[in-house]
C-alpha positions as CSV (number, residue, x, y, z in Angstrom):
1,M,0.1,-0.3,0.1
2,E,1.4,3.5,-1.2
3,L,1.6,6.2,2.0
4,D,-1.7,9.0,0.8
5,F,-0.9,11.6,2.8
6,S,-3.2,14.0,1.2
7,V,-6.3,12.4,3.9
8,A,-4.0,13.8,6.5
9,W,-4.3,17.0,4.8
10,T,-7.6,16.6,4.4
11,Y,-8.2,16.1,8.3
12,L,-5.7,18.6,9.2
13,P,-8.0,21.0,10.7
14,V,-9.7,18.1,12.5
15,M,-6.7,17.3,13.8
16,L,-5.3,21.0,14.7
17,E,-8.9,21.5,16.9
18,A,-8.4,18.3,18.5
19,T,-4.5,19.8,19.2
20,L,-5.9,22.9,21.0
21,L,-7.3,20.9,23.2
22,T,-4.1,19.0,23.6
23,I,-2.7,22.2,24.4
24,M,-4.9,23.7,26.8
25,L,-4.9,20.0,28.7
26,A,-1.4,20.2,29.4
27,L,-1.3,24.1,30.6
28,V,-4.2,24.0,32.2
29,T,-3.0,20.8,34.2
30,Q,0.7,22.1,34.8
31,T,-0.2,25.1,36.0
32,I,-2.5,23.5,38.7
33,G,0.3,21.0,39.4
34,T,3.5,24.2,39.8
35,S,0.5,25.6,42.1
36,I,0.2,22.3,44.3
37,G,3.5,21.7,43.9
38,F,5.5,24.6,45.2
39,V,3.0,24.7,48.3
40,F,4.0,20.8,48.7
41,A,7.9,21.7,48.2
42,L,7.5,24.0,50.9
43,G,6.0,21.3,53.3
44,R,9.0,18.9,51.9
45,T,11.5,21.5,54.0
46,S,8.9,22.3,56.7
47,R,10.2,22.2,60.3
48,F,7.2,19.9,61.0
49,G,7.7,16.3,60.5
50,V,4.0,15.6,60.4
51,L,3.7,17.8,57.1
52,R,7.3,16.4,55.9
53,F,6.2,12.6,56.1
54,A,2.2,13.8,54.7
55,V,3.9,15.5,51.7
56,W,6.4,12.7,51.3
57,S,3.3,10.3,51.3
58,Y,1.6,11.9,48.8
59,V,4.6,12.2,46.4
60,W,5.5,9.3,46.9
61,L,2.1,7.4,45.6
62,F,1.2,9.5,43.0
63,R,5.0,9.1,41.7
64,G,5.3,5.7,42.3
65,T,2.4,4.5,39.9
66,P,1.3,5.3,36.5
67,V,-0.9,8.1,35.1
68,L,-3.0,6.0,33.5
69,L,-4.2,4.6,36.5
70,H,-4.9,7.9,38.0
71,L,-7.0,8.7,34.9
72,F,-8.8,5.8,35.4
73,F,-9.2,5.9,39.2
74,V,-10.8,9.4,38.8
75,Y,-13.1,9.1,35.9
76,Y,-14.7,5.0,36.7
77,A,-13.5,4.9,40.5
78,A,-15.2,8.3,41.5
79,P,-18.8,7.8,40.7
80,L,-18.6,5.1,44.1
81,F,-18.3,7.6,46.2
82,G,-21.0,9.8,44.9
83,V,-18.9,12.1,42.3
84,T,-19.5,11.7,38.6
85,L,-17.4,13.4,36.3
86,D,-17.3,14.2,32.6
87,A,-14.2,13.2,31.1
88,L,-12.1,16.5,30.7
89,P,-12.5,17.6,34.3
90,A,-11.8,13.9,35.0
91,A,-8.6,14.7,32.9
92,I,-7.3,17.7,34.4
93,I,-7.7,16.4,37.7
94,A,-6.0,13.2,37.6
95,M,-3.3,14.8,35.2
96,S,-2.8,18.0,37.9
97,L,-2.6,15.2,41.2
98,S,0.1,13.7,39.1
99,S,1.9,17.1,38.2
100,A,2.1,18.2,41.4
101,A,4.0,14.9,42.8
102,Y,6.8,15.8,40.1
103,N,6.8,19.4,40.8
104,T,7.4,19.3,44.3
105,E,10.3,17.1,44.2
106,I,11.7,19.5,41.3
107,L,11.0,22.8,43.2
108,R,11.8,21.1,46.3
109,S,15.5,20.4,45.0
110,G,15.7,24.6,44.1
111,I,14.3,25.6,47.5
112,Q,16.9,23.4,49.2
113,A,19.3,24.8,47.1
114,V,19.1,28.2,48.3
115,H,22.1,28.4,50.9
116,K,20.3,28.4,54.2
117,G,22.8,31.2,55.3
118,Q,20.6,33.8,53.7
119,I,17.7,32.6,55.0
120,E,18.8,33.3,58.5
121,A,20.4,36.5,57.5
122,A,16.8,37.6,55.9
123,E,15.3,36.4,59.3
124,A,17.7,38.2,61.5
125,V,17.0,41.6,59.5
126,G,13.3,40.5,60.3
127,M,11.6,39.1,57.6
128,R,8.7,37.6,57.4
129,Y,8.4,33.6,56.0
130,G,6.2,34.9,53.3
131,R,8.5,37.8,52.7
132,I,11.3,35.6,52.5
133,V,10.1,33.0,50.1
134,R,8.8,35.7,47.4
135,R,12.2,37.6,48.0
136,V,15.2,35.5,49.2
137,V,14.1,32.0,48.1
138,A,12.0,32.2,44.6
139,P,14.0,33.7,42.6
140,Q,17.1,31.9,43.0
141,A,15.5,28.0,43.0
142,I,13.5,29.5,39.9
143,R,17.0,30.0,38.6
144,I,18.2,26.3,39.5
145,V,14.7,24.3,38.5
146,I,14.2,25.4,35.1
147,P,15.7,22.7,33.1
148,P,14.0,20.0,34.9
149,Y,11.2,21.5,35.2
150,M,11.0,22.1,31.5
151,S,11.9,19.0,30.4
152,N,9.0,17.4,33.0
153,F,7.0,19.7,31.5
154,I,7.5,18.6,28.0
155,S,6.9,14.9,29.1
156,H,3.9,15.7,30.4
157,T,2.6,17.3,27.2
158,K,2.9,13.9,25.5
159,N,1.3,12.4,28.5
160,T,-1.7,14.3,27.9
161,S,-2.4,11.7,25.0
162,L,-3.2,9.3,27.6
163,A,-6.1,11.2,28.0
164,S,-8.0,9.6,25.1
165,V,-8.1,6.6,27.1
166,I,-10.8,8.1,29.3
167,T,-12.3,9.8,25.6
168,V,-10.9,12.9,26.0
169,P,-11.3,14.2,22.2
170,E,-7.7,15.6,22.4
171,L,-4.7,14.8,19.3
172,M,-4.3,11.5,19.7
173,L,-8.0,9.8,20.2
174,T,-9.0,12.6,17.1
175,S,-6.2,10.5,15.4
176,Q,-7.1,7.2,16.0
177,M,-10.8,8.4,14.9
178,V,-9.5,9.4,11.7
179,Y,-7.0,6.7,10.9
180,S,-10.1,3.9,11.7
181,S,-12.6,5.8,9.4
182,T,-10.0,5.9,6.3
183,Y,-7.5,3.2,7.3
184,R,-4.6,5.1,6.8
185,A,-2.9,4.9,10.1
186,I,0.9,5.7,9.1
187,E,0.4,8.8,7.2
188,I,-2.2,10.1,10.3
189,L,-0.1,9.6,12.8
190,S,3.0,10.5,11.3
191,V,0.8,14.2,11.1
192,A,0.3,13.4,14.9
193,G,3.8,12.6,15.4
194,L,4.9,15.9,13.5
195,I,2.1,18.3,16.0
196,Y,3.7,16.6,19.0
197,L,7.1,17.8,18.2
198,V,6.3,21.0,17.1
199,L,4.6,21.3,20.9
200,T,7.8,20.1,22.4
201,S,9.9,22.0,20.2
202,C,8.7,24.8,21.5
203,L,8.8,24.1,25.1
204,T,12.4,23.4,24.5
205,G,12.5,26.9,22.7
206,L,11.0,28.5,25.8
207,Q,13.4,26.7,28.1
208,L,16.7,28.1,26.3
209,W,14.9,31.9,26.4
210,L,14.2,31.6,29.8
211,E,17.4,29.8,31.0
212,R,19.6,33.2,29.2
213,R,16.9,35.0,30.9
214,T,17.6,33.8,34.4
215,S,21.3,33.7,33.7
216,Y,23.4,36.7,35.4
217,E,26.6,35.6,33.6
218,A,24.5,35.8,30.2
219,R,22.4,39.0,30.8
220,G,24.8,41.0,33.1
221,M,23.7,43.5,35.2
222,S,20.5,45.6,35.1
223,R,20.3,49.3,33.9
224,R,19.4,49.9,37.7
225,R,21.8,47.9,39.1
226,R,24.7,49.4,37.0
227,R,24.0,52.9,38.0
228,Q,24.3,52.3,41.3
229,F,27.5,50.3,41.3
230,L,28.7,53.1,38.9
231,G,27.8,55.6,41.6
232,A,29.2,53.5,44.5
233,S,32.4,53.7,42.9
234,D,32.5,57.0,42.0
235,A,31.9,57.8,45.4
236,S,34.6,55.8,46.8
237,V,36.7,57.2,44.4
238,R,35.7,60.8,45.7
239,M,36.6,59.8,49.2
240,E,39.6,58.6,49.0
241,A,40.6,61.6,46.9
């Protein structure tokens, strides 16, 4: 059988529409997972042992079980507890919980990489915990976690294809429906793979931009910091003179 990509071209608008749902699912679940993961990462570094153990147990459970199982459990087991969810909300909940477990450990590594002396110095000048996190911990942790975080984001984007098993009409399920009716599996799946490659390539480009943006060596001093530095240098010269 010869390849005929004209079929894929005919159904390309349908596949691109499904791609929008894939993008939405990836962005929403990663955003929720990052928010939960940041709070849990702070819990993992807490001085309270009970809180650390509770968060560790959550991470252990969700990192140790497949995303596919999370999807099945939320979609099929939730009705046993009186909660019935449509496919898309179930996928968002399941994939957000899974994303949160991975992001917890990624963000924890960045938080713990900040030297304790800086936190103690901030406490010594009277800064509250929330302000220490915003002004001292988070800016340094973000720079450290960008490579592992974006790598996880790329994997998470590809994992949205698993939502097809609970009938979420994202790119993979739509592709399956198209090749089931056209019997052109190779052509349709090739186009689907190309679309996923474009999505992940955009995320890779975003990672490189963020790394350059947060690299002090690459971007040097800001204009404000440069003016302050030059002003201080001029003042010291005048004092010596």
